[in-house]
mmCIF file of the N, C-alpha and C atoms, coordinates in Angstrom:
data_MODEL
# 
_entry.id   MODEL 
# 
loop_
_atom_site.group_PDB 
_atom_site.id 
_atom_site.type_symbol 
_atom_site.label_atom_id 
_atom_site.label_alt_id 
_atom_site.label_comp_id 
_atom_site.label_asym_id 
_atom_site.label_entity_id 
_atom_site.label_seq_id 
_atom_site.pdbx_PDB_ins_code 
_atom_site.Cartn_x 
_atom_site.Cartn_y 
_atom_site.Cartn_z 
_atom_site.occupancy 
_atom_site.B_iso_or_equiv 
_atom_site.pdbx_formal_charge 
_atom_site.auth_seq_id 
_atom_site.auth_comp_id 
_atom_site.auth_asym_id 
_atom_site.auth_atom_id 
_atom_site.pdbx_PDB_model_num 
ATOM 1   N N  . UNK A 1 1  ? 5.619   8.293   -0.241  1.00 0.00 ? 1  UNK A N  1 
ATOM 2   C CA . UNK A 1 1  ? 5.595   7.411   0.982   1.00 0.00 ? 1  UNK A CA 1 
ATOM 3   C C  . UNK A 1 1  ? 4.114   8.154   1.474   1.00 0.00 ? 1  UNK A C  1 
ATOM 4   N N  . UNK A 1 2  ? 2.937   7.349   2.059   1.00 0.00 ? 2  UNK A N  1 
ATOM 5   C CA . UNK A 1 2  ? 2.138   7.527   2.628   1.00 0.00 ? 2  UNK A CA 1 
ATOM 6   C C  . UNK A 1 2  ? 2.262   7.356   4.507   1.00 0.00 ? 2  UNK A C  1 
ATOM 7   N N  . UNK A 1 3  ? 1.341   8.055   4.770   1.00 0.00 ? 3  UNK A N  1 
ATOM 8   C CA . UNK A 1 3  ? 1.518   7.812   6.407   1.00 0.00 ? 3  UNK A CA 1 
ATOM 9   C C  . UNK A 1 3  ? 0.799   6.823   6.761   1.00 0.00 ? 3  UNK A C  1 
ATOM 10  N N  . UNK A 1 4  ? 1.282   6.219   7.950   1.00 0.00 ? 4  UNK A N  1 
ATOM 11  C CA . UNK A 1 4  ? 0.713   4.926   8.419   1.00 0.00 ? 4  UNK A CA 1 
ATOM 12  C C  . UNK A 1 4  ? 0.192   5.441   10.090  1.00 0.00 ? 4  UNK A C  1 
ATOM 13  N N  . UNK A 1 5  ? -1.185  4.992   10.205  1.00 0.00 ? 5  UNK A N  1 
ATOM 14  C CA . UNK A 1 5  ? -1.529  5.511   11.555  1.00 0.00 ? 5  UNK A CA 1 
ATOM 15  C C  . UNK A 1 5  ? -2.317  4.401   12.243  1.00 0.00 ? 5  UNK A C  1 
ATOM 16  N N  . UNK A 1 6  ? -2.823  3.955   13.174  1.00 0.00 ? 6  UNK A N  1 
ATOM 17  C CA . UNK A 1 6  ? -3.325  2.908   14.092  1.00 0.00 ? 6  UNK A CA 1 
ATOM 18  C C  . UNK A 1 6  ? -4.464  3.167   14.739  1.00 0.00 ? 6  UNK A C  1 
ATOM 19  N N  . UNK A 1 7  ? -5.244  2.657   14.948  1.00 0.00 ? 7  UNK A N  1 
ATOM 20  C CA . UNK A 1 7  ? -6.677  2.807   15.476  1.00 0.00 ? 7  UNK A CA 1 
ATOM 21  C C  . UNK A 1 7  ? -6.923  1.612   15.833  1.00 0.00 ? 7  UNK A C  1 
ATOM 22  N N  . UNK A 1 8  ? -8.102  1.294   16.949  1.00 0.00 ? 8  UNK A N  1 
ATOM 23  C CA . UNK A 1 8  ? -8.824  0.364   17.406  1.00 0.00 ? 8  UNK A CA 1 
ATOM 24  C C  . UNK A 1 8  ? -10.029 0.512   17.023  1.00 0.00 ? 8  UNK A C  1 
ATOM 25  N N  . UNK A 1 9  ? -10.369 -0.722  16.821  1.00 0.00 ? 9  UNK A N  1 
ATOM 26  C CA . UNK A 1 9  ? -12.265 -0.660  16.622  1.00 0.00 ? 9  UNK A CA 1 
ATOM 27  C C  . UNK A 1 9  ? -13.144 -0.152  16.691  1.00 0.00 ? 9  UNK A C  1 
ATOM 28  N N  . UNK A 1 10 ? -12.806 0.377   18.556  1.00 0.00 ? 10 UNK A N  1 
ATOM 29  C CA . UNK A 1 10 ? -13.902 1.506   18.542  1.00 0.00 ? 10 UNK A CA 1 
ATOM 30  C C  . UNK A 1 10 ? -13.404 2.569   18.277  1.00 0.00 ? 10 UNK A C  1 
ATOM 31  N N  . UNK A 1 11 ? -12.200 3.159   17.769  1.00 0.00 ? 11 UNK A N  1 
ATOM 32  C CA . UNK A 1 11 ? -12.189 4.420   17.110  1.00 0.00 ? 11 UNK A CA 1 
ATOM 33  C C  . UNK A 1 11 ? -12.439 4.205   16.011  1.00 0.00 ? 11 UNK A C  1 
ATOM 34  N N  . UNK A 1 12 ? -12.583 3.073   15.216  1.00 0.00 ? 12 UNK A N  1 
ATOM 35  C CA . UNK A 1 12 ? -12.551 3.067   13.854  1.00 0.00 ? 12 UNK A CA 1 
ATOM 36  C C  . UNK A 1 12 ? -14.634 3.019   13.630  1.00 0.00 ? 12 UNK A C  1 
ATOM 37  N N  . UNK A 1 13 ? -14.827 2.734   14.559  1.00 0.00 ? 13 UNK A N  1 
ATOM 38  C CA . UNK A 1 13 ? -16.929 2.399   14.642  1.00 0.00 ? 13 UNK A CA 1 
ATOM 39  C C  . UNK A 1 13 ? -17.327 4.011   14.636  1.00 0.00 ? 13 UNK A C  1 
ATOM 40  N N  . UNK A 1 14 ? -16.396 4.658   15.610  1.00 0.00 ? 14 UNK A N  1 
ATOM 41  C CA . UNK A 1 14 ? -16.711 6.029   15.867  1.00 0.00 ? 14 UNK A CA 1 
ATOM 42  C C  . UNK A 1 14 ? -16.090 7.344   14.896  1.00 0.00 ? 14 UNK A C  1 
ATOM 43  N N  . UNK A 1 15 ? -15.196 6.856   14.386  1.00 0.00 ? 15 UNK A N  1 
ATOM 44  C CA . UNK A 1 15 ? -14.835 7.626   13.010  1.00 0.00 ? 15 UNK A CA 1 
ATOM 45  C C  . UNK A 1 15 ? -14.751 6.850   11.934  1.00 0.00 ? 15 UNK A C  1 
ATOM 46  N N  . UNK A 1 16 ? -15.525 6.100   11.296  1.00 0.00 ? 16 UNK A N  1 
ATOM 47  C CA . UNK A 1 16 ? -15.929 5.282   10.040  1.00 0.00 ? 16 UNK A CA 1 
ATOM 48  C C  . UNK A 1 16 ? -15.440 6.725   8.766   1.00 0.00 ? 16 UNK A C  1 
ATOM 49  N N  . UNK A 1 17 ? -16.294 7.513   8.786   1.00 0.00 ? 17 UNK A N  1 
ATOM 50  C CA . UNK A 1 17 ? -16.304 8.148   7.805   1.00 0.00 ? 17 UNK A CA 1 
ATOM 51  C C  . UNK A 1 17 ? -15.218 8.874   7.442   1.00 0.00 ? 17 UNK A C  1 
ATOM 52  N N  . UNK A 1 18 ? -14.419 9.976   8.419   1.00 0.00 ? 18 UNK A N  1 
ATOM 53  C CA . UNK A 1 18 ? -13.610 10.318  8.359   1.00 0.00 ? 18 UNK A CA 1 
ATOM 54  C C  . UNK A 1 18 ? -12.021 9.585   8.244   1.00 0.00 ? 18 UNK A C  1 
ATOM 55  N N  . UNK A 1 19 ? -12.308 7.941   8.741   1.00 0.00 ? 19 UNK A N  1 
ATOM 56  C CA . UNK A 1 19 ? -10.417 7.358   8.488   1.00 0.00 ? 19 UNK A CA 1 
ATOM 57  C C  . UNK A 1 19 ? -10.951 6.934   7.127   1.00 0.00 ? 19 UNK A C  1 
ATOM 58  N N  . UNK A 1 20 ? -12.509 6.303   6.296   1.00 0.00 ? 20 UNK A N  1 
ATOM 59  C CA . UNK A 1 20 ? -12.341 6.798   5.187   1.00 0.00 ? 20 UNK A CA 1 
ATOM 60  C C  . UNK A 1 20 ? -12.036 7.352   4.206   1.00 0.00 ? 20 UNK A C  1 
ATOM 61  N N  . UNK A 1 21 ? -12.563 8.705   4.309   1.00 0.00 ? 21 UNK A N  1 
ATOM 62  C CA . UNK A 1 21 ? -11.731 9.750   3.742   1.00 0.00 ? 21 UNK A CA 1 
ATOM 63  C C  . UNK A 1 21 ? -10.354 10.153  3.600   1.00 0.00 ? 21 UNK A C  1 
ATOM 64  N N  . UNK A 1 22 ? -9.825  9.626   4.600   1.00 0.00 ? 22 UNK A N  1 
ATOM 65  C CA . UNK A 1 22 ? -8.241  10.197  5.412   1.00 0.00 ? 22 UNK A CA 1 
ATOM 66  C C  . UNK A 1 22 ? -7.455  8.818   4.179   1.00 0.00 ? 22 UNK A C  1 
ATOM 67  N N  . UNK A 1 23 ? -7.795  7.426   4.021   1.00 0.00 ? 23 UNK A N  1 
ATOM 68  C CA . UNK A 1 23 ? -7.778  6.426   3.788   1.00 0.00 ? 23 UNK A CA 1 
ATOM 69  C C  . UNK A 1 23 ? -7.482  6.708   1.848   1.00 0.00 ? 23 UNK A C  1 
ATOM 70  N N  . UNK A 1 24 ? -8.861  7.570   1.444   1.00 0.00 ? 24 UNK A N  1 
ATOM 71  C CA . UNK A 1 24 ? -8.809  7.217   0.344   1.00 0.00 ? 24 UNK A CA 1 
ATOM 72  C C  . UNK A 1 24 ? -8.702  8.737   -0.396  1.00 0.00 ? 24 UNK A C  1 
ATOM 73  N N  . UNK A 1 25 ? -8.252  9.660   0.434   1.00 0.00 ? 25 UNK A N  1 
ATOM 74  C CA . UNK A 1 25 ? -7.671  11.084  -0.228  1.00 0.00 ? 25 UNK A CA 1 
ATOM 75  C C  . UNK A 1 25 ? -6.675  11.203  0.166   1.00 0.00 ? 25 UNK A C  1 
ATOM 76  N N  . UNK A 1 26 ? -5.998  10.304  0.955   1.00 0.00 ? 26 UNK A N  1 
ATOM 77  C CA . UNK A 1 26 ? -4.549  10.479  1.146   1.00 0.00 ? 26 UNK A CA 1 
ATOM 78  C C  . UNK A 1 26 ? -3.615  9.533   1.080   1.00 0.00 ? 26 UNK A C  1 
ATOM 79  N N  . UNK A 1 27 ? -4.125  8.881   0.435   1.00 0.00 ? 27 UNK A N  1 
ATOM 80  C CA . UNK A 1 27 ? -3.816  7.497   0.603   1.00 0.00 ? 27 UNK A CA 1 
ATOM 81  C C  . UNK A 1 27 ? -2.665  7.016   1.658   1.00 0.00 ? 27 UNK A C  1 
ATOM 82  N N  . UNK A 1 28 ? -3.727  7.069   2.570   1.00 0.00 ? 28 UNK A N  1 
ATOM 83  C CA . UNK A 1 28 ? -2.951  6.491   4.397   1.00 0.00 ? 28 UNK A CA 1 
ATOM 84  C C  . UNK A 1 28 ? -3.154  5.033   4.399   1.00 0.00 ? 28 UNK A C  1 
ATOM 85  N N  . UNK A 1 29 ? -2.495  4.644   5.234   1.00 0.00 ? 29 UNK A N  1 
ATOM 86  C CA . UNK A 1 29 ? -2.710  3.138   5.549   1.00 0.00 ? 29 UNK A CA 1 
ATOM 87  C C  . UNK A 1 29 ? -3.358  2.949   6.996   1.00 0.00 ? 29 UNK A C  1 
ATOM 88  N N  . UNK A 1 30 ? -4.196  2.356   7.508   1.00 0.00 ? 30 UNK A N  1 
ATOM 89  C CA . UNK A 1 30 ? -4.409  2.235   9.031   1.00 0.00 ? 30 UNK A CA 1 
ATOM 90  C C  . UNK A 1 30 ? -4.391  1.195   9.147   1.00 0.00 ? 30 UNK A C  1 
ATOM 91  N N  . UNK A 1 31 ? -3.747  0.859   10.366  1.00 0.00 ? 31 UNK A N  1 
ATOM 92  C CA . UNK A 1 31 ? -3.510  -0.640  10.920  1.00 0.00 ? 31 UNK A CA 1 
ATOM 93  C C  . UNK A 1 31 ? -4.438  -0.506  12.181  1.00 0.00 ? 31 UNK A C  1 
ATOM 94  N N  . UNK A 1 32 ? -5.792  -1.535  12.084  1.00 0.00 ? 32 UNK A N  1 
ATOM 95  C CA . UNK A 1 32 ? -6.760  -1.245  12.934  1.00 0.00 ? 32 UNK A CA 1 
ATOM 96  C C  . UNK A 1 32 ? -5.793  -2.357  14.325  1.00 0.00 ? 32 UNK A C  1 
ATOM 97  N N  . UNK A 1 33 ? -5.807  -2.593  15.238  1.00 0.00 ? 33 UNK A N  1 
ATOM 98  C CA . UNK A 1 33 ? -5.138  -2.967  16.165  1.00 0.00 ? 33 UNK A CA 1 
ATOM 99  C C  . UNK A 1 33 ? -6.156  -3.818  16.892  1.00 0.00 ? 33 UNK A C  1 
ATOM 100 N N  . UNK A 1 34 ? -5.787  -4.957  17.155  1.00 0.00 ? 34 UNK A N  1 
ATOM 101 C CA . UNK A 1 34 ? -6.768  -6.003  18.142  1.00 0.00 ? 34 UNK A CA 1 
ATOM 102 C C  . UNK A 1 34 ? -6.008  -6.746  19.044  1.00 0.00 ? 34 UNK A C  1 
ATOM 103 N N  . UNK A 1 35 ? -7.030  -6.763  20.295  1.00 0.00 ? 35 UNK A N  1 
ATOM 104 C CA . UNK A 1 35 ? -6.425  -7.218  21.350  1.00 0.00 ? 35 UNK A CA 1 
ATOM 105 C C  . UNK A 1 35 ? -5.695  -8.401  21.257  1.00 0.00 ? 35 UNK A C  1 
ATOM 106 N N  . UNK A 1 36 ? -6.141  -9.714  20.006  1.00 0.00 ? 36 UNK A N  1 
ATOM 107 C CA . UNK A 1 36 ? -5.593  -10.697 19.781  1.00 0.00 ? 36 UNK A CA 1 
ATOM 108 C C  . UNK A 1 36 ? -4.205  -10.679 19.279  1.00 0.00 ? 36 UNK A C  1 
ATOM 109 N N  . UNK A 1 37 ? -3.746  -9.496  18.917  1.00 0.00 ? 37 UNK A N  1 
ATOM 110 C CA . UNK A 1 37 ? -2.310  -8.937  18.143  1.00 0.00 ? 37 UNK A CA 1 
ATOM 111 C C  . UNK A 1 37 ? -2.534  -9.487  16.872  1.00 0.00 ? 37 UNK A C  1 
ATOM 112 N N  . UNK A 1 38 ? -3.678  -9.917  16.511  1.00 0.00 ? 38 UNK A N  1 
ATOM 113 C CA . UNK A 1 38 ? -3.947  -10.470 14.724  1.00 0.00 ? 38 UNK A CA 1 
ATOM 114 C C  . UNK A 1 38 ? -4.453  -9.069  14.176  1.00 0.00 ? 38 UNK A C  1 
ATOM 115 N N  . UNK A 1 39 ? -3.830  -7.982  13.626  1.00 0.00 ? 39 UNK A N  1 
ATOM 116 C CA . UNK A 1 39 ? -4.164  -6.893  13.249  1.00 0.00 ? 39 UNK A CA 1 
ATOM 117 C C  . UNK A 1 39 ? -5.140  -6.888  12.034  1.00 0.00 ? 39 UNK A C  1 
ATOM 118 N N  . UNK A 1 40 ? -5.154  -6.044  11.497  1.00 0.00 ? 40 UNK A N  1 
ATOM 119 C CA . UNK A 1 40 ? -5.961  -5.580  9.993   1.00 0.00 ? 40 UNK A CA 1 
ATOM 120 C C  . UNK A 1 40 ? -5.218  -4.579  9.375   1.00 0.00 ? 40 UNK A C  1 
ATOM 121 N N  . UNK A 1 41 ? -5.377  -4.069  8.236   1.00 0.00 ? 41 UNK A N  1 
ATOM 122 C CA . UNK A 1 41 ? -5.196  -3.079  7.467   1.00 0.00 ? 41 UNK A CA 1 
ATOM 123 C C  . UNK A 1 41 ? -5.731  -2.149  6.288   1.00 0.00 ? 41 UNK A C  1 
ATOM 124 N N  . UNK A 1 42 ? -6.171  -1.099  6.790   1.00 0.00 ? 42 UNK A N  1 
ATOM 125 C CA . UNK A 1 42 ? -7.129  -0.425  5.876   1.00 0.00 ? 42 UNK A CA 1 
ATOM 126 C C  . UNK A 1 42 ? -6.685  0.160   4.714   1.00 0.00 ? 42 UNK A C  1 
ATOM 127 N N  . UNK A 1 43 ? -6.806  0.228   3.566   1.00 0.00 ? 43 UNK A N  1 
ATOM 128 C CA . UNK A 1 43 ? -5.926  0.874   2.576   1.00 0.00 ? 43 UNK A CA 1 
ATOM 129 C C  . UNK A 1 43 ? -7.056  1.467   1.397   1.00 0.00 ? 43 UNK A C  1 
ATOM 130 N N  . UNK A 1 44 ? -6.554  2.283   0.606   1.00 0.00 ? 44 UNK A N  1 
ATOM 131 C CA . UNK A 1 44 ? -7.606  2.430   -0.392  1.00 0.00 ? 44 UNK A CA 1 
ATOM 132 C C  . UNK A 1 44 ? -7.492  1.610   -1.806  1.00 0.00 ? 44 UNK A C  1 
ATOM 133 N N  . UNK A 1 45 ? -8.513  1.492   -2.623  1.00 0.00 ? 45 UNK A N  1 
ATOM 134 C CA . UNK A 1 45 ? -8.521  0.495   -3.617  1.00 0.00 ? 45 UNK A CA 1 
ATOM 135 C C  . UNK A 1 45 ? -7.090  0.564   -4.319  1.00 0.00 ? 45 UNK A C  1 
ATOM 136 N N  . UNK A 1 46 ? -7.267  2.041   -4.727  1.00 0.00 ? 46 UNK A N  1 
ATOM 137 C CA . UNK A 1 46 ? -6.018  2.536   -5.233  1.00 0.00 ? 46 UNK A CA 1 
ATOM 138 C C  . UNK A 1 46 ? -4.818  1.428   -5.156  1.00 0.00 ? 46 UNK A C  1 
ATOM 139 N N  . UNK A 1 47 ? -4.583  1.615   -3.608  1.00 0.00 ? 47 UNK A N  1 
ATOM 140 C CA . UNK A 1 47 ? -3.381  1.370   -2.949  1.00 0.00 ? 47 UNK A CA 1 
ATOM 141 C C  . UNK A 1 47 ? -3.477  -0.195  -3.057  1.00 0.00 ? 47 UNK A C  1 
ATOM 142 N N  . UNK A 1 48 ? -4.132  -0.992  -3.255  1.00 0.00 ? 48 UNK A N  1 
ATOM 143 C CA . UNK A 1 48 ? -4.497  -2.550  -3.351  1.00 0.00 ? 48 UNK A CA 1 
ATOM 144 C C  . UNK A 1 48 ? -4.249  -2.652  -4.847  1.00 0.00 ? 48 UNK A C  1 
ATOM 145 N N  . UNK A 1 49 ? -4.688  -2.344  -5.687  1.00 0.00 ? 49 UNK A N  1 
ATOM 146 C CA . UNK A 1 49 ? -4.442  -2.190  -6.624  1.00 0.00 ? 49 UNK A CA 1 
ATOM 147 C C  . UNK A 1 49 ? -2.943  -2.426  -7.269  1.00 0.00 ? 49 UNK A C  1 
ATOM 148 N N  . UNK A 1 50 ? -2.269  -1.084  -6.735  1.00 0.00 ? 50 UNK A N  1 
ATOM 149 C CA . UNK A 1 50 ? -1.114  -1.289  -7.012  1.00 0.00 ? 50 UNK A CA 1 
ATOM 150 C C  . UNK A 1 50 ? 0.286   -2.144  -6.443  1.00 0.00 ? 50 UNK A C  1 
ATOM 151 N N  . UNK A 1 51 ? -0.341  -2.519  -5.147  1.00 0.00 ? 51 UNK A N  1 
ATOM 152 C CA . UNK A 1 51 ? 0.406   -3.890  -4.310  1.00 0.00 ? 51 UNK A CA 1 
ATOM 153 C C  . UNK A 1 51 ? 0.052   -5.048  -5.277  1.00 0.00 ? 51 UNK A C  1 
ATOM 154 N N  . UNK A 1 52 ? -0.990  -5.047  -5.754  1.00 0.00 ? 52 UNK A N  1 
ATOM 155 C CA . UNK A 1 52 ? -1.501  -6.308  -6.777  1.00 0.00 ? 52 UNK A CA 1 
ATOM 156 C C  . UNK A 1 52 ? -0.489  -6.298  -7.758  1.00 0.00 ? 52 UNK A C  1 
ATOM 157 N N  . UNK A 1 53 ? -0.316  -5.444  -8.579  1.00 0.00 ? 53 UNK A N  1 
ATOM 158 C CA . UNK A 1 53 ? 0.477   -5.129  -10.218 1.00 0.00 ? 53 UNK A CA 1 
ATOM 159 C C  . UNK A 1 53 ? 1.408   -5.349  -9.696  1.00 0.00 ? 53 UNK A C  1 
ATOM 160 N N  . UNK A 1 54 ? 2.274   -4.767  -8.792  1.00 0.00 ? 54 UNK A N  1 
ATOM 161 C CA . UNK A 1 54 ? 3.460   -4.851  -8.119  1.00 0.00 ? 54 UNK A CA 1 
ATOM 162 C C  . UNK A 1 54 ? 3.867   -6.425  -8.336  1.00 0.00 ? 54 UNK A C  1 
ATOM 163 N N  . UNK A 1 55 ? 3.176   -7.455  -7.307  1.00 0.00 ? 55 UNK A N  1 
ATOM 164 C CA . UNK A 1 55 ? 3.489   -8.393  -6.707  1.00 0.00 ? 55 UNK A CA 1 
ATOM 165 C C  . UNK A 1 55 ? 3.447   -9.181  -8.494  1.00 0.00 ? 55 UNK A C  1 
ATOM 166 N N  . UNK A 1 56 ? 2.322   -9.083  -9.334  1.00 0.00 ? 56 UNK A N  1 
ATOM 167 C CA . UNK A 1 56 ? 2.183   -9.951  -10.482 1.00 0.00 ? 56 UNK A CA 1 
ATOM 168 C C  . UNK A 1 56 ? 3.680   -9.273  -11.233 1.00 0.00 ? 56 UNK A C  1 
ATOM 169 N N  . UNK A 1 57 ? 4.113   -8.139  -11.311 1.00 0.00 ? 57 UNK A N  1 
ATOM 170 C CA . UNK A 1 57 ? 5.546   -7.994  -12.225 1.00 0.00 ? 57 UNK A CA 1 
ATOM 171 C C  . UNK A 1 57 ? 6.800   -8.837  -11.455 1.00 0.00 ? 57 UNK A C  1 
ATOM 172 N N  . UNK A 1 58 ? 6.364   -9.022  -10.185 1.00 0.00 ? 58 UNK A N  1 
ATOM 173 C CA . UNK A 1 58 ? 7.938   -9.160  -9.293  1.00 0.00 ? 58 UNK A CA 1 
ATOM 174 C C  . UNK A 1 58 ? 7.757   -10.364 -9.540  1.00 0.00 ? 58 UNK A C  1 
ATOM 175 N N  . UNK A 1 59 ? 6.530   -11.402 -9.975  1.00 0.00 ? 59 UNK A N  1 
ATOM 176 C CA . UNK A 1 59 ? 6.233   -12.595 -9.635  1.00 0.00 ? 59 UNK A CA 1 
ATOM 177 C C  . UNK A 1 59 ? 6.780   -13.882 -10.488 1.00 0.00 ? 59 UNK A C  1 
ATOM 178 N N  . UNK A 1 60 ? 7.586   -13.488 -11.579 1.00 0.00 ? 60 UNK A N  1 
ATOM 179 C CA . UNK A 1 60 ? 8.348   -14.461 -12.201 1.00 0.00 ? 60 UNK A CA 1 
ATOM 180 C C  . UNK A 1 60 ? 9.696   -13.757 -12.355 1.00 0.00 ? 60 UNK A C  1 
ATOM 181 N N  . UNK A 1 61 ? 11.016  -14.401 -12.573 1.00 0.00 ? 61 UNK A N  1 
ATOM 182 C CA . UNK A 1 61 ? 12.715  -13.959 -12.579 1.00 0.00 ? 61 UNK A CA 1 
ATOM 183 C C  . UNK A 1 61 ? 12.314  -12.888 -14.092 1.00 0.00 ? 61 UNK A C  1 
ATOM 184 N N  . UNK A 1 62 ? 11.214  -13.782 -14.971 1.00 0.00 ? 62 UNK A N  1 
ATOM 185 C CA . UNK A 1 62 ? 11.944  -13.326 -16.118 1.00 0.00 ? 62 UNK A CA 1 
ATOM 186 C C  . UNK A 1 62 ? 11.424  -11.602 -16.511 1.00 0.00 ? 62 UNK A C  1 
ATOM 187 N N  . UNK A 1 63 ? 10.032  -11.621 -15.355 1.00 0.00 ? 63 UNK A N  1 
ATOM 188 C CA . UNK A 1 63 ? 10.007  -10.058 -15.221 1.00 0.00 ? 63 UNK A CA 1 
ATOM 189 C C  . UNK A 1 63 ? 10.307  -9.168  -14.690 1.00 0.00 ? 63 UNK A C  1 
ATOM 190 N N  . UNK A 1 64 ? 11.254  -9.525  -13.828 1.00 0.00 ? 64 UNK A N  1 
ATOM 191 C CA . UNK A 1 64 ? 12.397  -8.700  -12.760 1.00 0.00 ? 64 UNK A CA 1 
ATOM 192 C C  . UNK A 1 64 ? 13.634  -8.225  -13.745 1.00 0.00 ? 64 UNK A C  1 
ATOM 193 N N  . UNK A 1 65 ? 13.840  -9.461  -14.320 1.00 0.00 ? 65 UNK A N  1 
ATOM 194 C CA . UNK A 1 65 ? 14.845  -9.312  -15.234 1.00 0.00 ? 65 UNK A CA 1 
ATOM 195 C C  . UNK A 1 65 ? 14.809  -8.117  -16.048 1.00 0.00 ? 65 UNK A C  1 
ATOM 196 N N  . UNK A 1 66 ? 13.387  -8.381  -16.927 1.00 0.00 ? 66 UNK A N  1 
ATOM 197 C CA . UNK A 1 66 ? 13.070  -7.114  -17.844 1.00 0.00 ? 66 UNK A CA 1 
ATOM 198 C C  . UNK A 1 66 ? 13.051  -6.180  -17.212 1.00 0.00 ? 66 UNK A C  1 
ATOM 199 N N  . UNK A 1 67 ? 12.202  -5.842  -15.944 1.00 0.00 ? 67 UNK A N  1 
ATOM 200 C CA . UNK A 1 67 ? 12.494  -4.633  -15.232 1.00 0.00 ? 67 UNK A CA 1 
ATOM 201 C C  . UNK A 1 67 ? 13.426  -4.196  -14.996 1.00 0.00 ? 67 UNK A C  1 
ATOM 202 N N  . UNK A 1 68 ? 14.100  -4.879  -14.417 1.00 0.00 ? 68 UNK A N  1 
ATOM 203 C CA . UNK A 1 68 ? 16.189  -4.839  -13.479 1.00 0.00 ? 68 UNK A CA 1 
ATOM 204 C C  . UNK A 1 68 ? 16.955  -3.518  -14.958 1.00 0.00 ? 68 UNK A C  1 
ATOM 205 N N  . UNK A 1 69 ? 16.053  -4.060  -16.112 1.00 0.00 ? 69 UNK A N  1 
ATOM 206 C CA . UNK A 1 69 ? 16.989  -3.824  -17.631 1.00 0.00 ? 69 UNK A CA 1 
ATOM 207 C C  . UNK A 1 69 ? 16.097  -2.538  -18.462 1.00 0.00 ? 69 UNK A C  1 
ATOM 208 N N  . UNK A 1 70 ? 15.435  -2.357  -17.588 1.00 0.00 ? 70 UNK A N  1 
ATOM 209 C CA . UNK A 1 70 ? 14.325  -1.386  -18.314 1.00 0.00 ? 70 UNK A CA 1 
ATOM 210 C C  . UNK A 1 70 ? 14.946  -0.028  -17.098 1.00 0.00 ? 70 UNK A C  1 
ATOM 211 N N  . UNK A 1 71 ? 15.362  -0.276  -15.980 1.00 0.00 ? 71 UNK A N  1 
ATOM 212 C CA . UNK A 1 71 ? 15.862  0.577   -14.962 1.00 0.00 ? 71 UNK A CA 1 
ATOM 213 C C  . UNK A 1 71 ? 16.835  0.855   -15.529 1.00 0.00 ? 71 UNK A C  1 
ATOM 214 N N  . UNK A 1 72 ? 18.134  -0.421  -15.512 1.00 0.00 ? 72 UNK A N  1 
ATOM 215 C CA . UNK A 1 72 ? 19.548  -0.088  -16.466 1.00 0.00 ? 72 UNK A CA 1 
ATOM 216 C C  . UNK A 1 72 ? 19.317  1.171   -17.596 1.00 0.00 ? 72 UNK A C  1 
ATOM 217 N N  . UNK A 1 73 ? 18.478  0.837   -18.241 1.00 0.00 ? 73 UNK A N  1 
ATOM 218 C CA . UNK A 1 73 ? 18.368  1.684   -19.490 1.00 0.00 ? 73 UNK A CA 1 
ATOM 219 C C  . UNK A 1 73 ? 18.342  3.330   -19.335 1.00 0.00 ? 73 UNK A C  1 
ATOM 220 N N  . UNK A 1 74 ? 17.319  3.384   -18.351 1.00 0.00 ? 74 UNK A N  1 
ATOM 221 C CA . UNK A 1 74 ? 16.637  4.758   -18.103 1.00 0.00 ? 74 UNK A CA 1 
ATOM 222 C C  . UNK A 1 74 ? 17.629  5.317   -17.363 1.00 0.00 ? 74 UNK A C  1 
ATOM 223 N N  . UNK A 1 75 ? 18.184  4.870   -16.450 1.00 0.00 ? 75 UNK A N  1 
ATOM 224 C CA . UNK A 1 75 ? 19.584  5.271   -15.627 1.00 0.00 ? 75 UNK A CA 1 
ATOM 225 C C  . UNK A 1 75 ? 20.763  6.093   -16.678 1.00 0.00 ? 75 UNK A C  1 
ATOM 226 N N  . UNK A 1 76 ? 20.820  5.388   -17.719 1.00 0.00 ? 76 UNK A N  1 
ATOM 227 C CA . UNK A 1 76 ? 22.070  5.322   -18.665 1.00 0.00 ? 76 UNK A CA 1 
ATOM 228 C C  . UNK A 1 76 ? 21.373  7.110   -19.525 1.00 0.00 ? 76 UNK A C  1 
ATOM 229 N N  . UNK A 1 77 ? 20.308  7.001   -19.890 1.00 0.00 ? 77 UNK A N  1 
ATOM 230 C CA . UNK A 1 77 ? 19.646  8.055   -20.478 1.00 0.00 ? 77 UNK A CA 1 
ATOM 231 C C  . UNK A 1 77 ? 19.537  9.055   -19.732 1.00 0.00 ? 77 UNK A C  1 
ATOM 232 N N  . UNK A 1 78 ? 19.384  9.150   -18.365 1.00 0.00 ? 78 UNK A N  1 
ATOM 233 C CA . UNK A 1 78 ? 19.402  10.207  -17.507 1.00 0.00 ? 78 UNK A CA 1 
ATOM 234 C C  . UNK A 1 78 ? 20.298  10.838  -16.793 1.00 0.00 ? 78 UNK A C  1 
ATOM 235 N N  . UNK A 1 79 ? 21.732  10.405  -17.590 1.00 0.00 ? 79 UNK A N  1 
ATOM 236 C CA . UNK A 1 79 ? 22.775  10.506  -16.739 1.00 0.00 ? 79 UNK A CA 1 
ATOM 237 C C  . UNK A 1 79 ? 23.858  11.635  -17.900 1.00 0.00 ? 79 UNK A C  1 
# 
C-alpha cells in the first residue's frame, strides 16, 4: 500500500515537479486540501487504471462470483 500525503494548493504550485515525481515514482496519493472542504486527490495514471479495472471487475455479480471462486481455488492449491 502506498503512503498518502496531504498538501495545499499553494504548496502544490511551489513543489509541483517534486510532488509529481513522488506520485508517479512511489505511487503515493496526495490529497489537495481546499478551504471549501471539497478536496481533490492526485494519483498516478497507473493507480487510476488499477482502480478503473477493479471497478469494472467488481461491477457485476457474475464477475465477483468468478473472482471469489478463483481465490478459493488458489487458496486450496497453496495449502
